[in-house]
C-alpha positions in Angstrom: 33.9 39.2 39.2 30.9 41.4 39.5 31.4 41.6 43.3 35.0 42.7 42.8 33.9 45.4 40.4 31.2 46.5 42.7 33.7 46.8 45.5 36.5 48.4 43.5 34.3 51.0 41.8 33.4 53.0 44.9 36.9 52.6 46.2 38.3 54.1 43.0 35.7 56.9 43.0 36.6 57.7 46.6 40.3 57.8 45.7 39.6 60.2 42.8 37.5 62.4 45.1 40.3 62.4 47.7 42.9 63.2 45.0 40.7 66.1 43.7 40.2 67.4 47.2 43.9 67.3 48.0 44.6 69.1 44.7 42.1 71.8 45.6 43.5 72.2 49.1 47.0 72.7 47.6 45.5 75.3 45.3 44.0 77.0 48.3 47.3 77.0 50.2 49.0 78.4 47.1 46.3 81.1 46.7 46.6 82.1 50.4 50.4 82.3 50.1 50.0 84.6 47.1 47.5 86.8 49.0 49.9 86.8 52.0 52.5 88.3 49.6 50.1 91.1 48.7 48.2 89.8 45.7 44.5 90.2 46.5 43.4 89.3 43.0 43.6 85.5 43.5 40.4 83.5 43.6 39.8 79.8 44.2 37.7 78.1 41.5 35.3 75.3 42.6 32.1 73.7 41.2 29.1 74.1 43.5 28.6 70.3 43.9 32.2 69.7 45.1 33.0 69.0 48.7 35.3 71.9 49.2 33.0 74.4 47.5 31.7 76.0 50.7 35.3 76.4 52.0 36.5 77.8 48.6 33.7 80.4 48.5 34.4 81.4 52.2 38.0 81.9 51.4 37.2 83.9 48.3 35.0 86.2 50.5 37.8 86.6 53.0 40.2 87.5 50.1 37.7 90.0 48.7 37.3 91.6 52.1 41.1 91.7 52.5 41.5 93.3 49.1 38.9 96.0 50.0 40.7 96.7 53.3 44.0 96.8 51.6 42.7 99.3 49.1 41.2 101.5 51.8 44.6 101.3 53.7 46.5 102.4 50.6 44.0 105.3 50.0 44.4 106.4 53.7 48.1 106.2 53.4 48.1 108.3 50.3 45.7 110.8 52.0 48.0 111.0 55.0 51.0 111.6 52.7 49.2 114.4 50.9 48.0 115.8 54.3 51.6 115.9 55.5 52.6 117.8 52.4 49.6 120.2 52.9 50.6 120.7 56.5 54.1 121.7 55.4 52.7 124.3 53.1 49.6 125.5 55.0 51.0 125.6 58.5 54.8 125.9 58.4 54.9 128.6 55.7 52.4 131.0 57.3 53.8 130.3 60.7 57.2 131.3 59.5 55.7 134.5 58.0 53.9 135.2 61.3 57.1 134.8 63.3 58.9 137.1 60.9 56.4 139.9 61.2 56.3 139.6 65.0 60.1 139.5 65.3 60.3 142.7 63.1 57.8 144.5 65.4 59.5 143.2 68.6 63.0 144.1 67.6 62.1 147.6 66.4 62.9 146.8 62.7 59.4 148.1 61.9 58.2 151.2 63.7 55.1 153.5 63.6 52.5 152.7 61.1 54.6 150.0 59.5 54.8 148.3 62.9 51.0 148.5 63.3 50.6 147.0 59.8 53.0 144.1 60.6 51.0 143.3 63.8 47.7 143.4 61.9 49.2 141.1 59.3 50.4 138.8 62.0 47.0 138.8 63.6 45.3 137.8 60.3 47.9 135.0 59.8 47.2 133.7 63.3 43.4 133.6 62.6 44.1 131.8 59.3 46.2 129.2 61.2 43.5 128.8 63.9 40.9 128.3 61.2 43.0 125.7 59.4 43.8 123.8 62.7 40.1 123.8 63.6 39.2 122.2 60.2 42.0 119.7 60.7 40.8 118.8 64.2 37.3 118.3 62.9 38.6 116.0 60.1 40.6 113.8 62.6 37.7 113.8 65.0 35.3 112.5 62.4 37.6 109.6 61.6 38.1 108.6 65.2 36.2 106.0 67.1 35.6 108.6 69.8 33.4 110.7 67.6 29.9 111.1 68.8 26.9 113.4 68.2 24.3 114.8 70.5 21.2 114.2 68.5 18.0 116.0 69.7 14.8 117.3 68.1 15.1 121.0 67.4 13.5 123.7 65.2 16.0 124.1 62.4 14.6 127.4 61.3 15.5 129.0 64.6 18.9 127.4 64.8 19.7 128.6 61.2 18.7 132.2 62.1 21.0 132.1 65.1 23.9 130.8 63.0 23.4 133.4 60.3 23.2 136.4 62.7 26.9 136.0 63.3 27.6 136.0 59.5 25.9 139.3 58.7 28.8 141.5 59.9 31.2 139.3 57.9 29.1 139.6 54.8 29.0 143.4 55.2 32.8 143.6 55.9 33.6 141.5 52.8 31.1 143.5 50.7 29.0 140.4 49.9 25.3 141.1 49.3 23.2 138.6 51.1 19.6 137.3 50.8 18.2 135.2 53.6 14.8 133.5 53.3 13.7 131.6 56.4 10.0 130.9 56.9 8.2 131.7 60.2 6.8 128.2 60.5 9.0 125.8 62.5 10.7 122.8 60.8 11.6 120.2 63.4 14.3 117.7 62.8 16.5 115.3 64.8 20.0 116.7 64.4 23.2 117.5 66.3 23.2 121.4 66.6 27.0 121.7 66.7 27.3 119.4 63.6 24.7 121.4 61.7 26.4 124.7 62.7 29.8 123.3 61.3 28.0 122.2 58.1 26.5 125.7 57.4 29.6 127.6 58.5 31.9 125.5 56.3 29.6 126.0 53.3 29.5 129.8 53.8 33.2 130.0 54.5 33.8 128.1 51.3 31.9 130.8 49.4 33.7 133.6 51.1 37.2 132.1 50.7 37.0 130.5 47.2 34.0 131.6 45.0 34.9 135.3 44.5 31.2 135.9 44.8 29.6 139.2 45.7 26.2 137.8 46.4 25.0 134.8 48.5 21.5 133.5 48.9 20.4 131.2 51.7 16.9 129.8 52.0 14.9 127.1 53.9 11.8 125.4 52.7 9.8 122.2 53.0 10.2 119.5 50.4 8.0 116.4 50.9 9.1 114.9 54.2 12.3 116.9 54.3 13.6 120.4 55.0 15.7 121.8 52.1 18.5 124.3 52.8 19.7 126.1 49.7 22.9 128.0 49.5 23.6 129.8 46.2 26.4 132.2 45.1 27.2 134.1 41.9 30.9 133.4 42.0 33.3 131.8 39.5 31.6 128.5 39.6 33.1 125.0 39.4 34.0 123.1 36.3 32.1 119.9 35.6 35.1 117.6 36.2 36.0 119.3 39.5 32.3 119.1 40.6 32.6 115.3 40.7 35.3 115.5 43.3 34.6 118.5 45.5 33.5 116.4 48.5 36.7 114.3 48.4 39.4 114.8 51.1 42.1 117.2 50.2 40.6 117.9 46.8 41.2 121.5 45.5 39.8 122.8 42.3 42.5 124.2 40.1 40.7 126.7 37.9 39.3 130.0 39.2 39.8 129.0 42.8 42.0 130.4 45.6 44.9 128.2 46.7 44.1 129.1 50.3 42.4 126.3 52.2 43.0 122.8 53.5 40.9 120.9 50.9 39.0 119.4 53.9 36.1 121.7 54.5 33.7 120.3 52.0 34.8 116.7 52.9 33.9 117.4 56.5 30.5 118.8 55.4 29.8 115.7 53.4 30.7 113.4 56.3 28.6 115.3 58.8 25.6 115.5 56.5 25.7 111.7 56.1 26.1 111.1 59.8 23.0 113.2 60.3 21.0 111.1 57.8 20.9 114.0 55.3 22.0 114.5 51.7 24.0 117.2 50.0 24.4 117.9 46.3 26.2 120.6 44.3 25.4 122.2 41.0 27.4 124.8 39.2 27.8 126.7 36.0 31.3 128.1 35.4 31.2 131.9 35.5 27.7 132.0 37.0 27.9 130.4 40.4 27.3 127.4 42.5 24.3 126.0 44.4 24.6 123.6 47.4 21.4 121.8 48.4 20.9 120.1 51.7 18.1 117.8 52.7 17.3 116.6 56.2 14.3 114.4 57.1 11.6 116.1 59.2 10.3 114.5 62.4 6.6 113.5 62.6 
């Protein structure tokens, strides 16, 4: 009798284990079918001592990864939808206006000074479109697998001077007072010159186009093992809630900001800064202005 019990007990235990494993496998199949239908919230429960625990945990990790990728896909889809809407407004509308002015000048509908004014308006519209398309191209380029940077060690003070020289006539033309403080000593960093130029240009263009500022200050200084680039304006400022989102793609502040713009400029800045191992922050007081602070690590 004892021998029979001794034989039957492990057999029964094995059968129970097999039954439990079969039940868990069916649960896994059911969970995977649910995930296949789009439900990424399913998880498979298992005790750490159970035979299927490693498999259950691995499947849960796969489901979690799937859920993250699905969320990213939906976010990208929504961004693309908004981008198409933006393209319709920001490209088709001014392009139609541009063609209208040129047709009026070409057909003789407008003559003399009025014709000259139409051509000048068309020229400005064309430049606005080029600026928008350049920003759009940068955004797509940053998101592509073909994007690459030419990193080299350079003196950032000298590069910044060369970039700002081209902005001085624009500051004067737009009647924006400017203060530039760049030290004589070199600050050497490993950076992509074109990427840094796009960062600085986008930030300054953002001030010119949206802040309604009449003064801009740009300064460079050392801060620990970093070089700090400070860009300050005295414009309308950005509300606290808007400030949280200004580096997001297609985000446009609603209050006190011009509707002109793609909503991509600051997003491109943020992505480029990260790719160059830097950081960027923004502080603002509505009615008093905004400060952008960039930090890049110095080379030894």
